[in-house]
N, C-alpha and C positions, 0 to 999 in steps of 0.2 A: 687224727692230727692236723691242728689246725695249720693252716698257712700264714705267711706272715702278713698278708694283706687281709684276712680275717682276724688276726690278732689285733692289726692296728683299728681295724673298724670296732671291735669289741671294746678296745681300750676307748675309742673316742666315745662310743656309745655310753659305757659305765663313768666317763668324765664328767659328760654332761648330766648323767642322773646324780651323781655325787653332790655336784655342785647348785644344784637348783635350789632356789630359795622359798618355794611355797609348795604344802604338802596337799594332796586331796583331802586328807584326814589326820588329825595330829593324835595317833595312836599305834599302835601296832598294826601292821597291813594285814588284809583281810587274807583269811586262809592259811597264816602262818602256823597257829596251833595245830591245825588239822595235818599239814605238810610234815611237821616233827613227829606227829603220831604215826605217820605212815612210815613203814620200815622196808619200802621196797628196795631191792638191790639196786635199782637204776639211780635213786636219791642217794643213797650211802656211800656209792662209789665216786659220784661227782663232789659231795662234802667232803669225803677222806681225802680225794685228790686237792681240792682247795687249802683244808688245814694243814696237811703234809706240806705243801709248798710255801706255808707262813701267813696265809689270809687270816686277818682279823675279823672280828665281828661286823666291823662297818663293811669292809668288802665285801663279806658274805651276804649280809643283809641285803646290798644294792644290787649285788649278783642275782640272789634270790628272787627279787623283785622283776629285775627284768626278764628273767627266764620265765615267771609267771605269765608275764605279759607277752612271750614268745619274740622279745627284741633282741636276746642274746642267745649264742648258740657256743657252749664251749665242749671242749674234747678233753677227756680224762687221761691223756696222755701226759707222762710226768716231765717231759721235757719243756712242751710247749706250756704246760699249766705252770711252772717254774718261771717260765720267760712273762707268763700274763700276770701273775701275782707280783712279781718283781717290778713289772712297771706299773701296776695299779696302785702299789703302796706308795707310790711318789705323789698321787693325787691328793690332794686338802680336801675334804669335805667341808660342806657348807656348815654354819652353825645348825640350822634348822634339820640338817640330816644327823649332825651329832648329838642334837637332843631328842631326835627319834630314836637313835641306838639307846641312848642312856635310858630312856623309858621303856623300852622293848626286853632290854637285858640287864640293867643295872637296877632301876628302880621300881618296875612293875611288879604287880602281886605275882605272877605268875614267871618273873625272870628265872625264879632256881630252877622251874622245871623246864624251861627253855635251855638254860646253859647245860642242865644236865642230859636233855635230848642230842645236845650237839656233841657232847663229851663222848657220847655212844657213836657218834661219827667222826671222831678224830679231833676233835677241839681239846687244846692242853693247857694252854696257858690263860688264864681268865683276866691276865694283868696286861696283855699285849693290845687291849681298847680301853686304854686309860682316858676317860672323858669324865671331866667332874661337872657336875648340874649343879647350877646355882640356888636350885631349891628343890625340893622333893615333889615327885611326879605321883599322882595316883593312876593306878592302872585299873580302869574300866573297861576294858576289852571283853565283850562277851565271849563265851565259850564256842557259840555257833554263829557263824556268818550272817543269818537273817535276823538275830538280835540286835545288831548294830544300828545306832542312830548317830548323826553326828552332831556335836554343839559347838559353840563359840568361844568357848572357854581358854584362855590363854595358858599356855604351858608354864609359866613362869607366875602364875597365881597360886598364892599359898591354899592349902586346901581348906583351912579354917574359915578363909574368907570368900570361897565360893558362894556363888547364888544356889540355889537349890534347883535341881532339874525340873525342867516342863514338861508335862506330857507331849506326845507327837501331836501335830495338829494336821490332819487329813485336808487336802486341797479341797475346796469348794468346787460344785458343779456349776453352780448359778453366779454371775457377775455380781461383783459387789463394790459401791465406791471407795476409791482408794483416796486416803486423805494425805493431805501436804505433810510427809515429816518434819519433825522438829529437828533445827540446827543442832539442840542439846543430845539430841537421842538419835544418832545414826541408826540406819538399819545394819542389822547382822550379815554378813554374808556367810550363805549356808553351804555347806561340805559338797552339796550334790553338782554345784558348779564346777567346770573342769580349770582349776586353778594353774594346770600345769601348762595350759593354752595360753593364760593371762601375763603378758610381760609385766616383770619386774619395774618397779621405780627406779634401780639402780643399776638394771642392765640393758644392755641393749636388746631388741628383739629379735628373737631367733629365727633361722631360716632353715631349709633344706639343705643338706649336706651339697647337692648339685643342682643347679638351679635350671640350667640348658645347655644343650651342647655348644652355643655358640660361646657361651661365657666360659666353660670349661675349656674349650679350644683356647681362649685367649690366656688362662690363667696357667694352663699346665703345657700348652703346645700339642697335646693330641687329644682327641675325643673320646669321650668317657665310654664309648664303644671299645675302642682300641686299648684302655685301661683296665677293662674288666668291672668296672664300677657301674651299679643299678643307677637308672636315669632318677629315681626318687629316694630318698631314705625315709625310715619310718620314724626315726627320733630326730627331732629339730635340734641343729647343733650352732652354738654363739661363735659367731666369726671371731671373736677376741679370744677364744679357748681353744678352737679346733685348729690344728696345723695338718696341713698334708704335703708331703708323705710323712709317715711317722718314723720316728729316728730313736735308736737307741744308743745310749752311751756306754763305753766299757769300762771296766775297773783297772786301776794303774797295776795293781797287784798282779793281773793276769797277763799283761803283756809278754811277760818273759817266757811264758811257755807256749806263745804262739808266734812272735815273730823272732829276726833276728837281733843281736846284741846291738849292731849300729842303729837299726831302724829303733829299737826301744829307747836308746839313747837321744834320738832326734825328734822325739813325739813329746811336745809340751804336756804337763799335767797340772790340773788344779785339784788340789786335795787329793780325795780317792778316786776321781775322774780324772779318767784319759781324755786327749782329744782325737777319739779313733770312734766314729758313728758306723752302724750298719743300718742302711738306708733302705725300705720297703716301700716303693711306689706302688702304684696301682697296676703297672703292667710287670709282670715277675720278671721280665727279660731284661728289665732295666735294675734291678736290684743291685746295689752296690757297698764297696765298703770305702768309708772317707776317713783318711789320715790327714792330720796337720802335720807339718815339718818346720821345725825351728828354724827362725829366719837366720841364723848362723849357720846351718848346715843347706841351706836351699842349693847353694853352688855345687857343692860335693854331690848333692842327690840328683842334680842336672847333669852332670857329668857322668856320674857311673851309671845311671839308668837310661838316659836317652842320647849320651855322647855328645851334648851341647855344652860348649865352653862359656860361661859368663863370668862377668867382672862389675863391680861395683864402682862407680864413677860420679861425682859431683850429685850425691844423694839419689843416683837412680841406678836400677839395675840394667845391664845390657848384654847382649848375645854377640859375641865375637865370631865371626868367621875366619877360621884357622888358615883359609887358604889365601885368602886376600886382605886380612887384617882390618876389615871393616867393623867397625862397633854400631851394632843396631839397638837404640835404646828403647827401652819398654815404657810405653806412656801409661797405660792404666795396667792389662796385664796379656799375660801371653799363656796359650795351652802348648805344651809339649806333647808329642804322641812317639809312635814307633818304639817302644821301649824295648832294650833287649831281654830275653827270656831268660837266658844265663843271669844276668845283673838282678832279675825278680827274684828267682831261686835263692840267690845269694842273700839278698837284702831282706826279703821277706820270709825266708826259712821253707823249708819242705813242705808244710803243711798248707800254707797259703800257696805255694807253688802249684800244688796239686788241684787246689780248689779253683787257681786262675784258669785252668784248661775247661772247666765245665760252663763258662759264660757264652750265651748265645753269640755275642758279638765275636768272640774266639772262634767258635767254630765256622762262621759267616766267612772270616778272613781266612781259616786255613784251607775251607774249599774253594775258594774265589768265586765268592758267588756276587760279587761286587760292592760288598759292605765295606766303606772305609772308616768305620768307627772301631776305634782299637778298645782293647779290654783295660787297658791302663793308660789316664792321663795324668797330668800335672800342671796344675794353673799356678804360674808365678807371678806375681804382682810385681809392678814396675818400683814401689818404695822398698827400700832394702828392710825398713823395720818391720814389715809385715810377713807372716808365715806362708809358705806355699801349703797346696793343698792337692793329696793324691787321691784319685778315684779309681777304683779297680771293680769291674763288673765281674759277676761271677752267678751261677746258678741261685735260684732262692732257696732252694732244700739245703745246697752247700752253705749258703751264706747263714742259714739258721744254726745249722751245725757249728759254724764258726761264731756265731753270737753267742751259742750257749758256753763256750770255751772263755769268751772275752768278758761276760757278765759274771762268771765263777759263780753260778746258781747252784 
């Protein structure tokens, strides 16, 4: 079973692979046909688990390439595989990757055989990877990897206008003069170069996930060793697309089966998604459930959960001291703590009330070990039109169980 941290790392690696703009070679990946001919039980189990969870051909091919490079390690556990595929389907692949999938499974000469081999491993719906190619693509992939040679023909060039293939030229051992290339005949780039390491003209250069302990401490507040993250990552990740920590958004229709009625009515919704997240940072002890509260119900939640009296006056939220009558104006925001456990059980429901007690922060508080970080906090902005945010800490395994119910997969 994959941990939430492993799931987030695998998704970040897969997203980088799906958004790449340059391929090493513009045909089916090396060893794909040999893999499909192999009927070992280990391969079949992984593929069946992916297709059963709803993976399409684009996701499957990207996962297969990363597994072949030993950059991705998946578990065949049904619950974690469903979560992984559910989030992977939200990633939009680049046009280069889409064209490669069309070439491999839809337009290639061996595409029917590849699909037939995948159908034996659980692939059912051939239309769930609907990608339309602008022009036909000829599949010249050799059967054996040793017969391969890369060409510089563009994928969108029609077959009738392609130049004839030239024989392979062996490298000469003696030095020879190199003439100045003509501007009208630019030199062709061979596939032997590692194009994945070459930054694209439209994308910023990639970097490793973690640069140094000092940078990580400034960004996340804790050193990478404390968060359980390796010092260097194998796959470079683009700053513009990578986000840490990884968050999963809940489905609106799954809220009544998890939370109480009053909390369900107080959560804003955008279409089919609710303003509820499950947050898995690098440190499993900091796994938390994030919930936004409608601005009209912030005062009621502050009173019910934290016994704090609030009012709105002159366009600001204020905290009222009931003993003295003093009004404390909230300038930016305030964080409320020391929630009542009885109110938590009532508002969040019995399911979340039990998971609340699995948090390492809760255990530290109950054992009086000196930790004053509580399991539930409420961040209240000073402006009345802004929503508040509840953050409840709980164990990573228990949060994964709750996430399955919220995603309704």
